[in-house]
N, C-alpha and C positions, 0 to 999 in steps of 0.2 A: 812442814814447819811447825815447831812446837808452840805451845801457848805463850811461853815467856818471850819467844822471838816475835810472835805476832803482837804481844803487848808492847814490846820495845819499838816495833815498827810504828805502832799507833802513838806511842809516847813521844817520839821525836817531834812530829808536827804539832802535837798538842802542847808540848813544852814551848815551842817557838811561838805558837798562838798566845799562850799564857804570857810570855815575856813581852810580846808586842802590846797586848792589852793592858798589862800592868805598867809598862813603860820603864820597868826597872831591869837592868841587865847585869845585876850583881851576881856573883857566884852563888851566894845564898839563895837568891830568888830562882836561879837556874836549877839548883839542887832540889829545892822545895817543889818547883814546877814539874821537874822530871819525876820525882817520887809520886806526886799526886797523879800525874799523867800515866805513870806505869801502873798504879793501882786501878785507875779507870780502864787502862788497857787490859789488865788481867780480867776484869769483870766483863768487858764488852768486846774484846778483840775478835772472838769467834763470830759474833754477829755483825761486826763492822768491817773487818778486814778479810776479804776473800783471796786476794792476791797481794801479799805484802811487798813483793818486788816492785809494784807500781809506785809505792811510797818513796822508793829510793831513786827514782828517775829524775835526774837534774833537768831534763828536757821538759817533763811535766811540770816541775816546780817553776821553771822559767816561764812557761805558758801561763801558769796560774798567776804569777807576778804581773806579767804583761796584761792579762785580763783584769786583774784587780785595779791596776793603775788606770787602764782604759775605762773601766766601768765607773769607778768612783770619781773620775774627772770628766771626760768628754761625754760619755753616754748619759750620766746623771744630769750634768749641766744642761745638755740639750733638752732632755725631758722636762726639767724644771722650767726652762725658758718657754717651751711649748705650752705647758700648763698655765704659766703666768699670762701668756698671750690669750689663751682661752678665757681666763678669768676676766681680763680687761675687756675683751670683746666676746661676750658669751654667745653671740649668734653663730659662731663657728663650730660649736659643739655638735657632734653627731654620734652620740653614744650607741653602742651595740655590742653584741657578743659575736665573736668571730671564731671560726675553727682554724687552728694553727697546727699543721702537721709537723712532726719531728722525726729525725732519723737516728738519733743516738740509741745506744744499746743498754747502758748501765743505769741503774736506779740513781746513782750519784749524778750522772749527767742530766737526767730528766729533772731531778730535784734542783740542780744548779740553774737550769733554764727556767723552771717554774718560779724559783725564788727571784731570779734576776728580773723576770717579767713583772712579778708582783711588787718588787721593791722599786721599780721604775714608775715615777708618777704618771698617772693616766691609764695604767693597765693593771689588771688583776686576773690571775688564773682562777677560774671558778670550778673547773673540773678537768680531769685527765682521763682519757680513754686509752688505757694501756694496750689493749688488743688492737685497736685501730691506729695507735700511735698518733693521737691528736690531743691537743690541749684546747680547751674552750676558754677564751680570754675576753673579759669585759674591757673594751677599749673606749676611751672617752671621746676620741675623734676618729671614727672609722674612715680610713683612706682607701681601703681596697677590701671588698668582701670576699674575694676569691681565696681559696686555701693558700695558694702559693703567694699571692699578693700580701695576705696577712702575715704569712711567714717572713717574707722579705722585710716588711715594715716593723714587725713586732719582735721576732725571735732569731733571725738569721745570725746576727753577730754573736748572740749568746750561745747558740748551738755550735757555731764554729769553734769557739774556745772550749766549751764543755766537752766536745768530742776529742780535742787535742789533750785535754787534761785527764779525762776519765775513761774514755773508750780505748 
């Protein structure tokens, strides 16, 4: 696949992202957004897009949409509620760093999981062991110190969706 095709493959989702963040869906904004995204695509497509066909999968886009809605509503609300409870009754805190294994393959999936963990209140990824396929996560209230227990509590739902979207 040529450089222009890779740039176009990257420009389509970037344009959509641009339109969502600007909140303007006019033809002018779409053209400007696509032009800017195409230029960015020409500059970075070789580094960012390894298999452009993945970008055109409606199933992957559907899973990404489901994940975004789930993450920004239910998962975030639960995490914020838990942190508020800990603030109100601080005796329940049990901070620590836990090892969380992962099984995804692509860098995009690993990055999605790490960002999801870090953006969720009460958890922060402090290191990633790529060879051992483990993340080290600071968790404000450690509920299970075992690898699989930490994975179940901290990252399992993120990994499920990251695998469907990126692997």
